[in-house]
Gaussian input, Z-matrix of N, CA and C with variables (Angstrom, degrees):
# hf/3-21g

backbone

0 1
 N
 C     1     B1
 C     2     B2     1     A1
 N     3     B3     2     A2     1     D1
 C     4     B4     3     A3     2     D2
 C     5     B5     4     A4     3     D3
 N     6     B6     5     A5     4     D4
 C     7     B7     6     A6     5     D5
 C     8     B8     7     A7     6     D6
 N     9     B9     8     A8     7     D7
 C    10    B10     9     A9     8     D8
 C    11    B11    10    A10     9     D9
 N    12    B12    11    A11    10    D10
 C    13    B13    12    A12    11    D11
 C    14    B14    13    A13    12    D12
 N    15    B15    14    A14    13    D13
 C    16    B16    15    A15    14    D14
 C    17    B17    16    A16    15    D15
 N    18    B18    17    A17    16    D16
 C    19    B19    18    A18    17    D17
 C    20    B20    19    A19    18    D18
 N    21    B21    20    A20    19    D19
 C    22    B22    21    A21    20    D20
 C    23    B23    22    A22    21    D21
 N    24    B24    23    A23    22    D22
 C    25    B25    24    A24    23    D23
 C    26    B26    25    A25    24    D24
 N    27    B27    26    A26    25    D25
 C    28    B28    27    A27    26    D26
 C    29    B29    28    A28    27    D27
 N    30    B30    29    A29    28    D28
 C    31    B31    30    A30    29    D29
 C    32    B32    31    A31    30    D30
 N    33    B33    32    A32    31    D31
 C    34    B34    33    A33    32    D32
 C    35    B35    34    A34    33    D33
 N    36    B36    35    A35    34    D34
 C    37    B37    36    A36    35    D35
 C    38    B38    37    A37    36    D36
 N    39    B39    38    A38    37    D37
 C    40    B40    39    A39    38    D38
 C    41    B41    40    A40    39    D39
 N    42    B42    41    A41    40    D40
 C    43    B43    42    A42    41    D41
 C    44    B44    43    A43    42    D42
 N    45    B45    44    A44    43    D43
 C    46    B46    45    A45    44    D44
 C    47    B47    46    A46    45    D45
 N    48    B48    47    A47    46    D46
 C    49    B49    48    A48    47    D47
 C    50    B50    49    A49    48    D48
 N    51    B51    50    A50    49    D49
 C    52    B52    51    A51    50    D50
 C    53    B53    52    A52    51    D51
 N    54    B54    53    A53    52    D52
 C    55    B55    54    A54    53    D53
 C    56    B56    55    A55    54    D54
 N    57    B57    56    A56    55    D55
 C    58    B58    57    A57    56    D56
 C    59    B59    58    A58    57    D57
 N    60    B60    59    A59    58    D58
 C    61    B61    60    A60    59    D59
 C    62    B62    61    A61    60    D60
 N    63    B63    62    A62    61    D61
 C    64    B64    63    A63    62    D62
 C    65    B65    64    A64    63    D63
 N    66    B66    65    A65    64    D64
 C    67    B67    66    A66    65    D65
 C    68    B68    67    A67    66    D66
 N    69    B69    68    A68    67    D67
 C    70    B70    69    A69    68    D68
 C    71    B71    70    A70    69    D69
 N    72    B72    71    A71    70    D70
 C    73    B73    72    A72    71    D71
 C    74    B74    73    A73    72    D72
 N    75    B75    74    A74    73    D73
 C    76    B76    75    A75    74    D74
 C    77    B77    76    A76    75    D75
 N    78    B78    77    A77    76    D76
 C    79    B79    78    A78    77    D77
 C    80    B80    79    A79    78    D78
 N    81    B81    80    A80    79    D79
 C    82    B82    81    A81    80    D80
 C    83    B83    82    A82    81    D81
 N    84    B84    83    A83    82    D82
 C    85    B85    84    A84    83    D83
 C    86    B86    85    A85    84    D84
 N    87    B87    86    A86    85    D85
 C    88    B88    87    A87    86    D86
 C    89    B89    88    A88    87    D87
 N    90    B90    89    A89    88    D88
 C    91    B91    90    A90    89    D89
 C    92    B92    91    A91    90    D90
 N    93    B93    92    A92    91    D91
 C    94    B94    93    A93    92    D92
 C    95    B95    94    A94    93    D93
 N    96    B96    95    A95    94    D94
 C    97    B97    96    A96    95    D95
 C    98    B98    97    A97    96    D96
 N    99    B99    98    A98    97    D97
 C   100   B100    99    A99    98    D98
 C   101   B101   100   A100    99    D99
 N   102   B102   101   A101   100   D100
 C   103   B103   102   A102   101   D101
 C   104   B104   103   A103   102   D102
 N   105   B105   104   A104   103   D103
 C   106   B106   105   A105   104   D104
 C   107   B107   106   A106   105   D105
 N   108   B108   107   A107   106   D106
 C   109   B109   108   A108   107   D107
 C   110   B110   109   A109   108   D108
 N   111   B111   110   A110   109   D109
 C   112   B112   111   A111   110   D110
 C   113   B113   112   A112   111   D111
 N   114   B114   113   A113   112   D112
 C   115   B115   114   A114   113   D113
 C   116   B116   115   A115   114   D114
 N   117   B117   116   A116   115   D115
 C   118   B118   117   A117   116   D116
 C   119   B119   118   A118   117   D117
 N   120   B120   119   A119   118   D118
 C   121   B121   120   A120   119   D119
 C   122   B122   121   A121   120   D120
 N   123   B123   122   A122   121   D121
 C   124   B124   123   A123   122   D122
 C   125   B125   124   A124   123   D123
 N   126   B126   125   A125   124   D124
 C   127   B127   126   A126   125   D125
 C   128   B128   127   A127   126   D126
 N   129   B129   128   A128   127   D127
 C   130   B130   129   A129   128   D128
 C   131   B131   130   A130   129   D129
 N   132   B132   131   A131   130   D130
 C   133   B133   132   A132   131   D131
 C   134   B134   133   A133   132   D132
 N   135   B135   134   A134   133   D133
 C   136   B136   135   A135   134   D134
 C   137   B137   136   A136   135   D135
 N   138   B138   137   A137   136   D136
 C   139   B139   138   A138   137   D137
 C   140   B140   139   A139   138   D138
 N   141   B141   140   A140   139   D139
 C   142   B142   141   A141   140   D140
 C   143   B143   142   A142   141   D141
 N   144   B144   143   A143   142   D142
 C   145   B145   144   A144   143   D143
 C   146   B146   145   A145   144   D144
 N   147   B147   146   A146   145   D145
 C   148   B148   147   A147   146   D146
 C   149   B149   148   A148   147   D147
 N   150   B150   149   A149   148   D148
 C   151   B151   150   A150   149   D149
 C   152   B152   151   A151   150   D150
 N   153   B153   152   A152   151   D151
 C   154   B154   153   A153   152   D152
 C   155   B155   154   A154   153   D153
 N   156   B156   155   A155   154   D154
 C   157   B157   156   A156   155   D155
 C   158   B158   157   A157   156   D156
 N   159   B159   158   A158   157   D157
 C   160   B160   159   A159   158   D158
 C   161   B161   160   A160   159   D159
 N   162   B162   161   A161   160   D160
 C   163   B163   162   A162   161   D161
 C   164   B164   163   A163   162   D162
 N   165   B165   164   A164   163   D163
 C   166   B166   165   A165   164   D164
 C   167   B167   166   A166   165   D165
 N   168   B168   167   A167   166   D166
 C   169   B169   168   A168   167   D167
 C   170   B170   169   A169   168   D168
 N   171   B171   170   A170   169   D169
 C   172   B172   171   A171   170   D170
 C   173   B173   172   A172   171   D171
 N   174   B174   173   A173   172   D172
 C   175   B175   174   A174   173   D173
 C   176   B176   175   A175   174   D174
 N   177   B177   176   A176   175   D175
 C   178   B178   177   A177   176   D176
 C   179   B179   178   A178   177   D177
 N   180   B180   179   A179   178   D178
 C   181   B181   180   A180   179   D179
 C   182   B182   181   A181   180   D180
 N   183   B183   182   A182   181   D181
 C   184   B184   183   A183   182   D182
 C   185   B185   184   A184   183   D183
 N   186   B186   185   A185   184   D184
 C   187   B187   186   A186   185   D185
 C   188   B188   187   A187   186   D186
 N   189   B189   188   A188   187   D187
 C   190   B190   189   A189   188   D188
 C   191   B191   190   A190   189   D189
 N   192   B192   191   A191   190   D190
 C   193   B193   192   A192   191   D191
 C   194   B194   193   A193   192   D192
 N   195   B195   194   A194   193   D193
 C   196   B196   195   A195   194   D194
 C   197   B197   196   A196   195   D195
 N   198   B198   197   A197   196   D196
 C   199   B199   198   A198   197   D197
 C   200   B200   199   A199   198   D198
 N   201   B201   200   A200   199   D199
 C   202   B202   201   A201   200   D200
 C   203   B203   202   A202   201   D201
 N   204   B204   203   A203   202   D202
 C   205   B205   204   A204   203   D203
 C   206   B206   205   A205   204   D204
 N   207   B207   206   A206   205   D205
 C   208   B208   207   A207   206   D206
 C   209   B209   208   A208   207   D207
 N   210   B210   209   A209   208   D208
 C   211   B211   210   A210   209   D209
 C   212   B212   211   A211   210   D210
 N   213   B213   212   A212   211   D211
 C   214   B214   213   A213   212   D212
 C   215   B215   214   A214   213   D213
 N   216   B216   215   A215   214   D214
 C   217   B217   216   A216   215   D215
 C   218   B218   217   A217   216   D216
 N   219   B219   218   A218   217   D217
 C   220   B220   219   A219   218   D218
 C   221   B221   220   A220   219   D219
 N   222   B222   221   A221   220   D220
 C   223   B223   222   A222   221   D221
 C   224   B224   223   A223   222   D222
 N   225   B225   224   A224   223   D223
 C   226   B226   225   A225   224   D224
 C   227   B227   226   A226   225   D225
 N   228   B228   227   A227   226   D226
 C   229   B229   228   A228   227   D227
 C   230   B230   229   A229   228   D228
 N   231   B231   230   A230   229   D229
 C   232   B232   231   A231   230   D230
 C   233   B233   232   A232   231   D231
 N   234   B234   233   A233   232   D232
 C   235   B235   234   A234   233   D233
 C   236   B236   235   A235   234   D234
 N   237   B237   236   A236   235   D235
 C   238   B238   237   A237   236   D236
 C   239   B239   238   A238   237   D237
 N   240   B240   239   A239   238   D238
 C   241   B241   240   A240   239   D239
 C   242   B242   241   A241   240   D240
 N   243   B243   242   A242   241   D241
 C   244   B244   243   A243   242   D242
 C   245   B245   244   A244   243   D243
 N   246   B246   245   A245   244   D244
 C   247   B247   246   A246   245   D245
 C   248   B248   247   A247   246   D246

   B1=1.3482
   B2=1.5169
   B3=1.2699
   B4=1.4776
   B5=1.6688
   B6=1.3479
   B7=1.4653
   B8=1.5314
   B9=1.3937
   B10=1.5035
   B11=1.6240
   B12=1.3302
   B13=1.4805
   B14=1.5014
   B15=1.4040
   B16=1.4797
   B17=1.5747
   B18=1.3057
   B19=1.4459
   B20=1.5209
   B21=1.3009
   B22=1.5185
   B23=1.5637
   B24=1.3132
   B25=1.3971
   B26=1.5864
   B27=1.2077
   B28=1.4266
   B29=1.5794
   B30=1.2365
   B31=1.4047
   B32=1.6005
   B33=1.3631
   B34=1.4405
   B35=1.6109
   B36=1.3267
   B37=1.3726
   B38=1.4789
   B39=1.4036
   B40=1.5032
   B41=1.4875
   B42=1.2104
   B43=1.4948
   B44=1.4476
   B45=1.2757
   B46=1.5097
   B47=1.5447
   B48=1.2669
   B49=1.3962
   B50=1.4440
   B51=1.2729
   B52=1.5414
   B53=1.5443
   B54=1.3000
   B55=1.3630
   B56=1.4991
   B57=1.2951
   B58=1.4096
   B59=1.5595
   B60=1.3769
   B61=1.3673
   B62=1.5465
   B63=1.3624
   B64=1.4379
   B65=1.5220
   B66=1.3462
   B67=1.3524
   B68=1.4217
   B69=1.2624
   B70=1.5587
   B71=1.5621
   B72=1.3452
   B73=1.4534
   B74=1.6065
   B75=1.2926
   B76=1.3892
   B77=1.5618
   B78=1.3030
   B79=1.4719
   B80=1.4526
   B81=1.4086
   B82=1.4338
   B83=1.5828
   B84=1.3930
   B85=1.4649
   B86=1.5035
   B87=1.4210
   B88=1.3802
   B89=1.5283
   B90=1.3622
   B91=1.4583
   B92=1.5104
   B93=1.2320
   B94=1.4743
   B95=1.5305
   B96=1.2508
   B97=1.5165
   B98=1.4926
   B99=1.2819
   B100=1.4311
   B101=1.5104
   B102=1.4557
   B103=1.4505
   B104=1.4999
   B105=1.3508
   B106=1.3903
   B107=1.5318
   B108=1.3388
   B109=1.5068
   B110=1.4472
   B111=1.3025
   B112=1.4119
   B113=1.5928
   B114=1.3661
   B115=1.5680
   B116=1.4112
   B117=1.3793
   B118=1.4287
   B119=1.5249
   B120=1.3234
   B121=1.4969
   B122=1.5331
   B123=1.3373
   B124=1.4287
   B125=1.4025
   B126=1.2117
   B127=1.5524
   B128=1.5032
   B129=1.3595
   B130=1.4071
   B131=1.4521
   B132=1.3354
   B133=1.4605
   B134=1.6146
   B135=1.1636
   B136=1.5175
   B137=1.5149
   B138=1.3664
   B139=1.5097
   B140=1.4118
   B141=1.4248
   B142=1.4685
   B143=1.4495
   B144=1.3104
   B145=1.4426
   B146=1.4836
   B147=1.4073
   B148=1.5372
   B149=1.5440
   B150=1.3406
   B151=1.3962
   B152=1.4835
   B153=1.3843
   B154=1.4561
   B155=1.5668
   B156=1.2821
   B157=1.5757
   B158=1.5375
   B159=1.2916
   B160=1.4594
   B161=1.4729
   B162=1.4093
   B163=1.4310
   B164=1.5368
   B165=1.3421
   B166=1.4235
   B167=1.5058
   B168=1.3477
   B169=1.5236
   B170=1.6077
   B171=1.3201
   B172=1.4129
   B173=1.5050
   B174=1.3032
   B175=1.4310
   B176=1.5510
   B177=1.3609
   B178=1.5133
   B179=1.5487
   B180=1.2439
   B181=1.5170
   B182=1.5220
   B183=1.3085
   B184=1.3911
   B185=1.4994
   B186=1.2481
   B187=1.4799
   B188=1.4978
   B189=1.2845
   B190=1.5341
   B191=1.5328
   B192=1.2925
   B193=1.5173
   B194=1.5113
   B195=1.2770
   B196=1.4484
   B197=1.5156
   B198=1.3776
   B199=1.4146
   B200=1.5347
   B201=1.1868
   B202=1.4842
   B203=1.6009
   B204=1.2958
   B205=1.5077
   B206=1.4637
   B207=1.3399
   B208=1.4207
   B209=1.4306
   B210=1.3352
   B211=1.4336
   B212=1.5350
   B213=1.4060
   B214=1.4280
   B215=1.6475
   B216=1.3332
   B217=1.4812
   B218=1.5439
   B219=1.2898
   B220=1.5663
   B221=1.5243
   B222=1.2995
   B223=1.4777
   B224=1.4910
   B225=1.3769
   B226=1.4310
   B227=1.6444
   B228=1.3526
   B229=1.3835
   B230=1.5935
   B231=1.3912
   B232=1.4717
   B233=1.4751
   B234=1.3096
   B235=1.5617
   B236=1.5615
   B237=1.3217
   B238=1.5283
   B239=1.6326
   B240=1.3809
   B241=1.4075
   B242=1.5720
   B243=1.2639
   B244=1.4153
   B245=1.4650
   B246=1.2979
   B247=1.4482
   B248=1.4350
   A1=107.98
   A2=117.89
   A3=125.36
   A4=107.49
   A5=110.25
   A6=116.93
   A7=114.89
   A8=111.77
   A9=118.40
   A10=108.00
   A11=116.70
   A12=121.81
   A13=110.15
   A14=116.37
   A15=114.74
   A16=111.02
   A17=113.92
   A18=119.54
   A19=107.67
   A20=115.79
   A21=116.83
   A22=108.88
   A23=112.74
   A24=122.40
   A25=113.82
   A26=121.22
   A27=122.78
   A28=109.46
   A29=120.66
   A30=125.81
   A31=110.77
   A32=120.82
   A33=116.80
   A34=108.36
   A35=115.96
   A36=120.33
   A37=111.15
   A38=116.99
   A39=120.72
   A40=114.74
   A41=117.54
   A42=120.13
   A43=114.65
   A44=118.92
   A45=120.94
   A46=103.16
   A47=118.23
   A48=124.79
   A49=114.48
   A50=121.52
   A51=122.38
   A52=105.83
   A53=117.83
   A54=123.88
   A55=113.24
   A56=120.38
   A57=127.13
   A58=116.07
   A59=117.19
   A60=122.51
   A61=112.28
   A62=114.80
   A63=116.04
   A64=112.70
   A65=119.27
   A66=120.37
   A67=117.06
   A68=116.02
   A69=123.17
   A70=110.04
   A71=113.03
   A72=117.11
   A73=112.87
   A74=116.01
   A75=121.58
   A76=117.23
   A77=121.35
   A78=117.22
   A79=104.56
   A80=114.41
   A81=122.88
   A82=108.10
   A83=114.78
   A84=115.70
   A85=109.22
   A86=113.88
   A87=113.89
   A88=108.95
   A89=113.78
   A90=124.45
   A91=110.62
   A92=122.39
   A93=123.71
   A94=106.67
   A95=115.45
   A96=120.52
   A97=110.50
   A98=120.35
   A99=125.08
   A100=113.26
   A101=113.20
   A102=121.46
   A103=105.79
   A104=115.93
   A105=121.58
   A106=115.44
   A107=113.82
   A108=123.84
   A109=109.37
   A110=119.54
   A111=126.03
   A112=100.63
   A113=111.93
   A114=118.56
   A115=99.47
   A116=118.30
   A117=125.81
   A118=105.62
   A119=115.56
   A120=122.64
   A121=102.04
   A122=112.24
   A123=117.81
   A124=111.56
   A125=121.08
   A126=124.99
   A127=112.38
   A128=122.95
   A129=128.03
   A130=114.17
   A131=118.31
   A132=118.61
   A133=110.69
   A134=115.92
   A135=125.99
   A136=109.94
   A137=109.36
   A138=116.50
   A139=113.21
   A140=123.44
   A141=125.35
   A142=103.47
   A143=115.36
   A144=124.49
   A145=116.16
   A146=112.30
   A147=114.25
   A148=108.73
   A149=115.91
   A150=121.17
   A151=108.90
   A152=116.23
   A153=113.10
   A154=120.25
   A155=113.02
   A156=120.41
   A157=105.08
   A158=118.95
   A159=122.15
   A160=108.22
   A161=122.07
   A162=123.47
   A163=111.69
   A164=119.40
   A165=121.52
   A166=112.71
   A167=116.61
   A168=118.27
   A169=108.92
   A170=115.93
   A171=121.28
   A172=107.15
   A173=123.28
   A174=125.56
   A175=112.54
   A176=114.96
   A177=122.06
   A178=107.77
   A179=113.43
   A180=124.58
   A181=104.37
   A182=120.64
   A183=121.98
   A184=114.25
   A185=121.30
   A186=120.50
   A187=115.68
   A188=117.74
   A189=115.97
   A190=107.07
   A191=119.84
   A192=122.39
   A193=115.39
   A194=118.97
   A195=122.93
   A196=107.95
   A197=116.03
   A198=120.61
   A199=108.91
   A200=117.13
   A201=124.36
   A202=107.14
   A203=114.99
   A204=120.82
   A205=104.82
   A206=124.62
   A207=124.15
   A208=113.66
   A209=121.95
   A210=126.37
   A211=112.92
   A212=112.48
   A213=118.52
   A214=110.35
   A215=115.25
   A216=120.09
   A217=112.08
   A218=113.70
   A219=118.64
   A220=106.31
   A221=115.00
   A222=117.61
   A223=117.37
   A224=118.22
   A225=124.68
   A226=109.87
   A227=116.80
   A228=115.28
   A229=110.52
   A230=117.06
   A231=118.63
   A232=107.10
   A233=119.02
   A234=124.91
   A235=109.42
   A236=112.39
   A237=120.49
   A238=105.05
   A239=118.65
   A240=122.43
   A241=110.01
   A242=120.09
   A243=126.27
   A244=117.49
   A245=119.58
   A246=127.51
   A247=110.63
   D1=143.21
   D2=-173.09
   D3=-96.92
   D4=109.95
   D5=179.49
   D6=-103.52
   D7=34.21
   D8=-179.92
   D9=-75.08
   D10=134.82
   D11=166.62
   D12=-96.09
   D13=131.24
   D14=177.79
   D15=-68.32
   D16=142.59
   D17=178.05
   D18=-103.90
   D19=129.34
   D20=178.35
   D21=-69.37
   D22=143.45
   D23=171.26
   D24=-61.01
   D25=143.17
   D26=-179.98
   D27=-69.99
   D28=136.65
   D29=177.25
   D30=-68.69
   D31=130.11
   D32=-179.07
   D33=-68.56
   D34=141.92
   D35=-178.90
   D36=-70.87
   D37=138.93
   D38=172.15
   D39=-54.74
   D40=134.87
   D41=172.80
   D42=-60.74
   D43=129.49
   D44=176.85
   D45=-131.58
   D46=122.68
   D47=177.13
   D48=-71.01
   D49=152.95
   D50=-177.00
   D51=-64.83
   D52=164.45
   D53=175.46
   D54=-51.39
   D55=-54.58
   D56=174.60
   D57=-53.16
   D58=-42.12
   D59=174.53
   D60=-63.17
   D61=-39.82
   D62=177.24
   D63=-69.55
   D64=-35.89
   D65=178.95
   D66=-70.26
   D67=-20.45
   D68=177.73
   D69=-83.67
   D70=-11.44
   D71=-171.36
   D72=-64.90
   D73=-38.65
   D74=-179.74
   D75=-123.91
   D76=141.07
   D77=176.60
   D78=-83.40
   D79=139.65
   D80=-175.23
   D81=-119.60
   D82=118.30
   D83=173.52
   D84=-113.03
   D85=134.01
   D86=-179.19
   D87=-124.85
   D88=125.26
   D89=-173.94
   D90=-112.53
   D91=112.56
   D92=-179.87
   D93=-86.02
   D94=129.95
   D95=-177.17
   D96=-111.90
   D97=177.92
   D98=178.31
   D99=-60.26
   D100=-34.65
   D101=173.17
   D102=-136.12
   D103=104.02
   D104=174.04
   D105=97.02
   D106=-164.37
   D107=-173.18
   D108=-140.45
   D109=140.29
   D110=178.84
   D111=-120.28
   D112=123.95
   D113=-174.16
   D114=-119.70
   D115=136.67
   D116=171.54
   D117=-114.70
   D118=126.35
   D119=179.16
   D120=-127.26
   D121=112.80
   D122=-175.06
   D123=59.09
   D124=-124.99
   D125=178.19
   D126=-98.35
   D127=7.75
   D128=179.41
   D129=-104.22
   D130=143.58
   D131=176.59
   D132=-117.62
   D133=136.17
   D134=-179.65
   D135=-122.65
   D136=122.31
   D137=-179.95
   D138=-99.71
   D139=135.25
   D140=177.67
   D141=-120.69
   D142=138.16
   D143=177.76
   D144=-69.92
   D145=-29.44
   D146=178.61
   D147=-137.24
   D148=160.08
   D149=177.70
   D150=-66.24
   D151=-40.11
   D152=179.70
   D153=-65.82
   D154=-30.09
   D155=174.18
   D156=-66.25
   D157=-42.81
   D158=179.69
   D159=-62.90
   D160=-48.17
   D161=-172.38
   D162=-69.24
   D163=-31.55
   D164=166.43
   D165=-57.56
   D166=-52.13
   D167=-176.60
   D168=-64.17
   D169=-36.39
   D170=-173.67
   D171=-70.64
   D172=-40.07
   D173=174.76
   D174=-57.72
   D175=-45.64
   D176=177.84
   D177=-57.70
   D178=-50.32
   D179=-177.87
   D180=-54.40
   D181=-57.70
   D182=-175.60
   D183=-64.64
   D184=-21.85
   D185=173.66
   D186=-78.60
   D187=-29.37
   D188=170.09
   D189=-150.07
   D190=78.79
   D191=178.43
   D192=-53.74
   D193=-37.11
   D194=-175.40
   D195=-61.23
   D196=-57.47
   D197=-178.75
   D198=-54.92
   D199=-58.32
   D200=-172.91
   D201=-51.57
   D202=-49.36
   D203=179.73
   D204=-54.71
   D205=-48.97
   D206=-179.52
   D207=-58.87
   D208=-37.73
   D209=177.62
   D210=-65.49
   D211=-46.80
   D212=-178.62
   D213=-67.20
   D214=-44.54
   D215=172.48
   D216=-49.87
   D217=-47.85
   D218=-178.79
   D219=-62.61
   D220=-51.69
   D221=178.50
   D222=-52.03
   D223=-49.99
   D224=-178.92
   D225=-68.05
   D226=-35.69
   D227=178.63
   D228=-67.92
   D229=-34.57
   D230=-179.03
   D231=-69.43
   D232=-33.71
   D233=179.71
   D234=-67.31
   D235=-41.15
   D236=-176.13
   D237=-67.18
   D238=-37.89
   D239=-174.90
   D240=-71.37
   D241=-27.06
   D242=178.16
   D243=-78.54
   D244=-12.38
   D245=179.40
   D246=-72.02

């Protein structure tokens, strides 16, 4: 009698670009204003009230751009659907 148990095949890992590939994905323009910062990422603009709040966000972005891009894309897609 055959007592073999089937072994599931491993799931392929999701493709994740390198940090540099993720950073090249969007053009980023930073404009420092009298009060705050205006950042253009691709075709979207993000306003920051203070330079320090922008710098905190930018440091997080630089740490893992692929993850943060995914979060922002999800946010913008949800915003577009509510219009």
